[in-house]
BALOBA-1460 file (C-alpha; in Angstrom, 3 decimals):
// residues 108
<rec num="1" residu="m" x="0.000" y="0.000" z="0.000"/>
<rec num="2" residu="r" x="2.860" y="2.358" z="0.715"/>
<rec num="3" residu="s" x="4.207" y="1.893" z="-2.758"/>
<rec num="4" residu="l" x="0.829" y="2.766" z="-4.282"/>
<rec num="5" residu="t" x="0.506" y="5.899" z="-2.139"/>
<rec num="6" residu="r" x="4.034" y="6.941" z="-3.046"/>
<rec num="7" residu="q" x="3.406" y="6.325" z="-6.737"/>
<rec num="8" residu="l" x="0.153" y="8.320" z="-6.572"/>
<rec num="9" residu="l" x="1.870" y="11.241" z="-4.843"/>
<rec num="10" residu="i" x="4.739" y="11.215" z="-7.332"/>
<rec num="11" residu="s" x="2.329" y="11.160" z="-10.267"/>
<rec num="12" residu="l" x="0.222" y="14.034" z="-8.901"/>
<rec num="13" residu="v" x="3.232" y="16.245" z="-8.227"/>
<rec num="14" residu="s" x="4.858" y="15.342" z="-11.538"/>
<rec num="15" residu="g" x="1.619" y="15.975" z="-13.424"/>
<rec num="16" residu="f" x="1.343" y="19.395" z="-11.810"/>
<rec num="17" residu="l" x="4.950" y="20.208" z="-12.718"/>
<rec num="18" residu="v" x="4.425" y="19.078" z="-16.325"/>
<rec num="19" residu="v" x="1.324" y="21.263" z="-16.723"/>
<rec num="20" residu="a" x="3.027" y="24.216" z="-15.012"/>
<rec num="21" residu="a" x="6.021" y="23.836" z="-17.337"/>
<rec num="22" residu="l" x="3.750" y="23.672" z="-20.394"/>
<rec num="23" residu="i" x="1.903" y="26.800" z="-19.298"/>
<rec num="24" residu="a" x="5.211" y="28.603" z="-18.695"/>
<rec num="25" residu="v" x="6.516" y="27.567" z="-22.130"/>
<rec num="26" residu="v" x="3.312" y="28.789" z="-23.770"/>
<rec num="27" residu="d" x="3.448" y="32.114" z="-21.923"/>
<rec num="28" residu="l" x="7.172" y="32.800" z="-22.267"/>
<rec num="29" residu="l" x="8.125" y="31.415" z="-25.678"/>
<rec num="30" residu="d" x="4.834" y="31.929" z="-27.554"/>
<rec num="31" residu="p" x="5.070" y="28.753" z="-29.696"/>
<rec num="32" residu="p" x="2.876" y="28.196" z="-32.764"/>
<rec num="33" residu="e" x="-0.784" y="27.666" z="-31.956"/>
<rec num="34" residu="i" x="-0.771" y="24.074" z="-33.224"/>
<rec num="35" residu="i" x="1.796" y="23.085" z="-30.567"/>
<rec num="36" residu="t" x="-0.271" y="24.740" z="-27.854"/>
<rec num="37" residu="d" x="-3.426" y="23.016" z="-29.096"/>
<rec num="38" residu="i" x="-1.728" y="19.606" z="-29.030"/>
<rec num="39" residu="l" x="0.044" y="19.865" z="-25.662"/>
<rec num="40" residu="l" x="-2.798" y="21.543" z="-23.777"/>
<rec num="41" residu="w" x="-5.694" y="20.031" z="-25.730"/>
<rec num="42" residu="p" x="-8.075" y="19.878" z="-22.734"/>
<rec num="43" residu="v" x="-7.877" y="23.672" z="-22.424"/>
<rec num="44" residu="t" x="-8.609" y="24.070" z="-26.132"/>
<rec num="45" residu="a" x="-11.532" y="21.639" z="-25.910"/>
<rec num="46" residu="c" x="-13.077" y="23.351" z="-22.878"/>
<rec num="47" residu="v" x="-12.793" y="26.835" z="-24.377"/>
<rec num="48" residu="y" x="-14.254" y="25.533" z="-27.659"/>
<rec num="49" residu="l" x="-17.193" y="24.014" z="-25.774"/>
<rec num="50" residu="a" x="-17.814" y="27.383" z="-24.086"/>
<rec num="51" residu="g" x="-18.623" y="28.737" z="-27.550"/>
<rec num="52" residu="p" x="-17.604" y="31.970" z="-29.209"/>
<rec num="53" residu="g" x="-17.888" y="35.137" z="-27.226"/>
<rec num="54" residu="p" x="-19.669" y="38.271" z="-28.404"/>
<rec num="55" residu="s" x="-18.465" y="39.585" z="-31.775"/>
<rec num="56" residu="i" x="-16.375" y="42.740" z="-31.712"/>
<rec num="57" residu="g" x="-14.852" y="44.694" z="-34.535"/>
<rec num="58" residu="p" x="-16.005" y="45.219" z="-38.104"/>
<rec num="59" residu="p" x="-17.544" y="42.326" z="-40.070"/>
<rec num="60" residu="e" x="-14.489" y="41.964" z="-42.341"/>
<rec num="61" residu="k" x="-12.205" y="41.439" z="-39.338"/>
<rec num="62" residu="r" x="-14.327" y="39.189" z="-37.173"/>
<rec num="63" residu="m" x="-13.049" y="38.799" z="-33.609"/>
<rec num="64" residu="n" x="-14.683" y="37.343" z="-30.530"/>
<rec num="65" residu="e" x="-14.388" y="38.742" z="-27.069"/>
<rec num="66" residu="g" x="-13.414" y="36.502" z="-24.166"/>
<rec num="67" residu="t" x="-15.873" y="36.316" z="-21.300"/>
<rec num="68" residu="p" x="-15.670" y="35.106" z="-17.699"/>
<rec num="69" residu="v" x="-17.154" y="31.817" z="-18.947"/>
<rec num="70" residu="h" x="-14.104" y="31.393" z="-21.207"/>
<rec num="71" residu="v" x="-11.760" y="32.070" z="-18.279"/>
<rec num="72" residu="l" x="-13.605" y="29.459" z="-16.206"/>
<rec num="73" residu="a" x="-13.456" y="26.998" z="-19.122"/>
<rec num="74" residu="a" x="-9.690" y="27.553" z="-19.410"/>
<rec num="75" residu="m" x="-9.235" y="26.900" z="-15.679"/>
<rec num="76" residu="v" x="-11.262" y="23.678" z="-15.960"/>
<rec num="77" residu="g" x="-9.084" y="22.721" z="-18.944"/>
<rec num="78" residu="y" x="-5.914" y="23.281" z="-16.910"/>
<rec num="79" residu="g" x="-7.323" y="21.068" z="-14.170"/>
<rec num="80" residu="l" x="-8.191" y="18.367" z="-16.701"/>
<rec num="81" residu="s" x="-4.685" y="18.629" z="-18.148"/>
<rec num="82" residu="w" x="-3.260" y="18.062" z="-14.677"/>
<rec num="83" residu="i" x="-5.462" y="14.990" z="-14.168"/>
<rec num="84" residu="i" x="-4.657" y="13.542" z="-17.600"/>
<rec num="85" residu="y" x="-0.892" y="14.029" z="-17.305"/>
<rec num="86" residu="s" x="-0.958" y="12.651" z="-13.733"/>
<rec num="87" residu="v" x="-2.786" y="9.518" z="-14.898"/>
<rec num="88" residu="l" x="-0.310" y="9.043" z="-17.748"/>
<rec num="89" residu="i" x="2.603" y="9.375" z="-15.341"/>
<rec num="90" residu="f" x="0.921" y="7.056" z="-12.808"/>
<rec num="91" residu="f" x="0.555" y="4.260" z="-15.331"/>
<rec num="92" residu="g" x="3.870" y="5.072" z="-16.994"/>
<rec num="93" residu="c" x="6.116" y="4.749" z="-13.949"/>
<rec num="94" residu="d" x="6.793" y="1.280" z="-12.616"/>
<rec num="95" residu="p" x="8.154" y="1.376" z="-9.057"/>
<rec num="96" residu="d" x="8.916" y="-2.356" z="-8.929"/>
<rec num="97" residu="r" x="10.849" y="-2.274" z="-12.201"/>
<rec num="98" residu="e" x="8.974" y="-5.325" z="-13.476"/>
<rec num="99" residu="l" x="9.488" y="-4.228" z="-17.041"/>
<rec num="100" residu="a" x="13.235" y="-3.959" z="-16.497"/>
<rec num="101" residu="e" x="13.351" y="-7.466" z="-15.090"/>
<rec num="102" residu="r" x="11.513" y="-8.864" z="-18.111"/>
<rec num="103" residu="s" x="13.633" y="-6.936" z="-20.585"/>
<rec num="104" residu="l" x="16.173" y="-8.626" z="-22.822"/>
<rec num="105" residu="w" x="18.805" y="-6.051" z="-21.905"/>
<rec num="106" residu="v" x="18.975" y="-7.013" z="-18.246"/>
<rec num="107" residu="r" x="21.092" y="-10.071" z="-17.505"/>
<rec num="108" residu="p" x="20.181" y="-12.340" z="-14.587"/>
């Protein structure tokens, strides 16, 4: 049971650090939008589900205004990103090294 608790704690903290690093990279380096949409896809999905905001600007340059609903959707997306990356890390790390023992590279 201790190993499971430790693995869960490691995955939650690591998932948080991964999402925080992705957010920092997006804010500081301003990568292309496609990279942001792929790495933080839950945020993109939640904001898309919130729908377009009110139209602003002339009809030939259509823009949509962000609303508090969009900010809330982005926060929910960040939380979902944390959960998803934590689950991936939880199932990706193997504390008992069973895979290493079964590997062809490890000699008995």
